[in-house]
C-alpha positions as CSV (number, residue, x, y, z in Angstrom):
1,M,44.5,-152.5,136.8
2,T,47.0,-153.0,134.0
3,E,50.8,-152.7,134.1
4,T,52.8,-152.1,130.8
5,N,56.4,-152.6,130.4
6,I,57.6,-151.1,127.0
7,R,60.9,-151.9,125.3
8,T,61.6,-149.2,122.7
9,R,63.4,-149.5,119.5
10,T,64.1,-146.4,117.5
11,T,64.1,-146.8,113.6
12,E,67.0,-145.6,111.5
13,E,65.0,-143.0,109.9
14,A,62.9,-141.6,113.0
15,F,60.5,-138.8,112.2
16,T,60.1,-135.8,114.4
17,L,57.4,-133.6,114.7
18,T,59.0,-130.4,115.2
19,D,60.1,-127.5,112.9
20,G,63.2,-129.3,112.2
21,N,61.8,-131.7,110.0
22,A,61.6,-129.1,107.2
23,S,61.0,-131.5,104.3
24,S,57.7,-132.8,105.7
25,M,56.6,-130.0,108.3
26,A,56.8,-127.3,105.8
27,D,54.7,-129.4,103.6
28,F,52.2,-129.9,106.4
29,K,52.0,-126.2,107.8
30,G,51.3,-125.0,104.1
31,S,48.4,-127.5,103.5
32,S,45.0,-128.0,105.0
33,R,45.7,-131.4,106.5
34,T,45.0,-131.8,110.2
35,G,47.5,-133.2,112.8
36,Q,45.8,-136.8,112.9
37,Q,46.1,-137.1,108.9
38,Y,50.0,-136.0,109.3
39,L,50.3,-138.9,111.7
40,L,48.6,-141.3,109.3
41,N,51.0,-140.4,106.7
42,L,54.2,-140.7,109.0
43,I,53.0,-144.0,110.6
44,S,51.9,-145.7,107.2
45,Q,55.7,-144.9,105.9
46,M,57.2,-146.4,109.0
47,S,55.0,-149.5,108.8
48,K,56.4,-150.3,105.5
49,K,59.6,-151.1,107.2
50,S,58.2,-152.7,110.5
51,V,58.2,-156.3,111.0
52,V,55.2,-157.7,112.9
53,P,55.7,-160.9,115.1
54,I,53.7,-164.0,114.3
55,N,53.5,-165.2,117.8
56,A,49.9,-164.7,117.9
57,Y,49.3,-167.4,115.3
58,K,51.2,-169.8,117.3
59,E,49.4,-168.8,120.5
60,I,46.2,-169.6,118.9
61,V,47.3,-173.1,117.7
62,R,48.6,-173.8,121.4
63,F,45.2,-172.9,122.6
64,L,43.2,-175.1,120.5
65,I,45.4,-177.9,121.1
66,A,45.2,-177.3,124.8
67,N,41.6,-177.1,124.6
68,F,41.0,-180.2,122.7
69,D,43.5,-182.5,124.5
70,K,42.7,-185.3,126.6
71,L,39.1,-185.8,125.2
72,V,38.1,-188.9,126.6
73,Y,35.8,-191.9,125.0
74,L,34.4,-195.2,126.7
75,N,36.1,-198.1,125.2
76,N,34.5,-201.8,125.1
77,D,35.2,-202.2,128.9
78,L,33.4,-198.9,129.6
79,E,36.7,-197.3,130.7
80,K,37.4,-193.9,130.1
81,V,40.2,-193.3,128.0
82,E,42.1,-190.0,127.1
83,V,42.9,-188.9,123.6
84,K,45.9,-186.9,122.8
85,C,45.8,-183.6,120.5
86,R,48.7,-182.5,118.6
87,Y,49.7,-180.4,115.7
88,G,50.1,-181.9,112.2
89,N,48.6,-181.7,108.8
90,P,46.6,-184.8,107.4
91,E,49.2,-185.9,104.8
92,R,51.8,-185.7,107.5
93,T,49.6,-187.8,109.8
94,I,48.9,-190.4,107.1
95,A,52.5,-190.8,106.6
96,M,53.4,-191.3,110.2
97,L,50.5,-193.7,110.5
98,N,52.0,-195.9,107.6
99,E,55.5,-195.6,108.8
100,H,55.3,-196.3,112.5
101,D,53.4,-199.3,114.3
102,N,53.5,-197.6,117.8
103,I,51.2,-194.2,117.3
104,V,48.1,-194.8,119.4
105,V,44.7,-194.0,118.0
106,P,42.4,-192.6,118.6
107,L,44.2,-189.4,117.7
108,I,43.2,-185.6,117.4
109,T,45.4,-183.3,115.0
110,I,45.1,-179.7,114.3
111,S,46.4,-178.0,111.4
112,Q,46.0,-174.3,109.9
113,N,44.1,-174.2,106.9
114,S,43.8,-170.4,105.5
115,V,43.5,-166.9,106.4
116,V,40.2,-165.1,104.9
117,E,39.5,-161.2,105.1
118,A,36.5,-160.4,107.4
119,D,34.8,-157.9,105.1
120,T,31.9,-157.5,107.6
121,R,34.2,-156.4,110.4
122,R,36.5,-154.2,108.3
123,R,36.8,-150.5,108.7
124,N,35.7,-148.2,105.8
125,S,38.5,-145.9,106.2
126,T,42.0,-145.6,107.9
127,L,41.4,-145.0,111.7
128,L,44.3,-144.0,114.1
129,L,44.0,-145.3,117.6
130,Q,45.9,-143.3,120.6
131,R,46.4,-144.5,124.2
132,T,48.2,-143.9,127.2
133,S,50.9,-146.5,128.6
134,W,52.8,-146.4,131.7
135,N,56.7,-146.9,131.2
136,E,58.5,-148.5,134.1
137,E,62.0,-147.4,133.0
138,T,61.1,-143.6,132.9
139,Q,58.3,-143.7,135.4
140,R,56.3,-141.6,133.0
141,A,53.0,-142.0,131.0
142,E,53.7,-142.1,127.1
143,R,51.4,-141.8,124.0
144,I,51.0,-144.7,122.0
145,V,49.3,-144.4,118.4
146,S,48.8,-147.2,116.0
147,F,46.6,-148.2,113.2
148,C,43.4,-150.2,113.8
149,D,44.0,-153.9,113.9
150,R,43.0,-155.8,110.8
151,P,40.3,-158.2,111.3
152,V,40.7,-161.7,109.8
153,T,39.1,-165.1,110.0
154,L,41.7,-167.9,110.5
155,Q,40.6,-171.3,109.7
156,Y,42.1,-174.6,111.2
157,N,41.1,-178.1,110.6
158,L,40.8,-180.4,113.5
159,N,41.0,-184.2,112.5
160,I,39.8,-187.3,114.6
161,W,41.6,-190.6,113.6
162,C,40.0,-193.9,114.8
163,K,39.8,-197.3,114.1
164,Y,36.3,-197.8,115.0
165,M,33.2,-195.9,114.2
166,E,31.8,-196.0,117.9
167,D,35.0,-194.0,119.1
168,L,34.7,-191.7,116.3
169,D,31.1,-190.7,117.1
170,Q,31.9,-190.5,120.8
171,L,34.9,-187.9,120.0
172,A,33.1,-186.1,117.3
173,Q,30.1,-185.3,119.7
174,Q,32.5,-183.9,122.1
175,V,33.8,-181.6,119.6
176,R,30.5,-180.3,118.6
177,L,29.5,-179.8,122.3
178,A,32.5,-177.6,122.9
179,F,31.1,-174.9,120.7
180,N,28.2,-173.3,122.6
181,P,27.8,-171.5,120.2
182,S,31.8,-170.7,120.2
183,I,34.6,-170.9,122.2
184,P,36.4,-168.0,123.8
185,L,39.8,-167.7,122.6
186,T,42.0,-166.1,125.4
187,T,45.6,-165.8,124.5
188,E,48.4,-163.4,125.5
189,F,47.7,-161.5,122.4
190,S,43.8,-161.6,122.2
191,K,41.3,-161.6,125.1
192,D,38.0,-161.1,122.8
193,S,38.7,-163.6,119.7
194,Q,35.9,-166.3,119.2
195,A,36.3,-169.9,117.6
196,F,33.3,-171.0,115.7
197,L,32.6,-174.6,114.4
198,A,32.2,-173.7,110.5
199,Q,31.6,-177.1,109.1
200,E,32.4,-180.9,109.2
201,A,33.4,-183.3,106.4
202,N,32.1,-186.8,105.7
203,N,33.9,-189.7,107.3
204,Y,36.3,-191.7,105.2
205,S,38.6,-194.6,105.8
206,F,41.7,-195.6,104.5
207,A,44.0,-198.7,104.9
208,L,47.6,-198.8,106.2
209,A,50.4,-200.0,104.0
210,D,51.3,-203.6,104.9
211,R,48.6,-203.9,107.7
212,E,45.1,-205.1,107.8
213,D,44.1,-201.9,109.8
214,R,41.9,-199.4,108.5
215,I,41.6,-195.9,109.7
216,L,38.7,-193.7,109.9
217,Q,39.0,-189.9,109.5
218,K,36.7,-187.1,110.2
219,T,37.3,-183.4,109.7
220,F,36.1,-180.2,111.5
221,T,36.5,-176.8,110.3
222,I,37.3,-174.2,113.1
223,S,37.0,-170.5,112.2
224,V,38.6,-168.0,114.6
225,E,37.4,-164.6,114.3
226,T,40.6,-162.6,115.5
227,Y,42.5,-159.5,114.4
228,I,46.4,-159.0,113.3
229,K,47.9,-156.8,115.4
230,S,49.1,-153.6,113.8
231,P,52.8,-151.8,114.8
232,Q,52.4,-149.4,117.6
233,Y,54.6,-146.4,117.9
234,K,55.6,-143.9,120.8
235,I,55.3,-140.2,120.3
236,T,58.2,-138.9,122.8
237,S,58.4,-135.5,124.4
238,T,60.6,-134.1,121.6
239,G,58.2,-134.9,119.0
240,K,60.0,-138.1,117.6
241,I,57.9,-141.2,116.7
242,E,59.6,-144.5,117.7
243,E,58.3,-148.0,117.3
244,V,57.7,-150.1,120.4
245,N,57.1,-153.6,121.7
246,A,54.9,-153.5,124.3
247,E,54.3,-156.4,126.8
248,I,51.2,-155.9,128.7
249,T,50.6,-157.8,132.2
250,V,47.0,-157.8,133.6
251,L,47.1,-157.7,137.5
């Protein structure tokens, strides 16, 4: 069962599907366009002024960090040691290792790399989705329309930082085994996204400034197949189209 709480924000230039909107409805009635084509046109105009929140990207990063946090390896005394995972690009991590002596390695870091268009999952034509949601405030079912979510592939870099090759190999093996063949990515914004292990880079090492220690690094590229959420709009009983911000809770 799904319970939906909707907070509505009316745009300054609201569109109304009544005869009162003479500038657009007159053109609509005199043409061969269907009602869906008319909705597509209106929503396309409203989408240009919509601001889509980027919380979905943050949730994906948090999911990946939580998934790879506290991986374990065996030290020389055959004791299990947990490894922390944190957000950070390689350049910043190297700078921190050089500047601070108290950073514990092995360490795992994750950073976003790029966003790639998913051509194989892309729609050939514009498609309008329609669904019904329950408004707790008005105690009524409401009609919600939106464009299809845009398919993209988000790429993330997972870096392992170690002093010893044996530790690096153990952690790298655990990362590979985590993908079987993918990791179901479950967040507040997505329930059906998948994370795949795309590739891994060769190991290389670098010396820390003014220290004899050398750090080994291995990089994995993670591809997350997901969708960019499109703005959603409510069609009211009077025919007005309003932008909505829906919070969905699954009971």
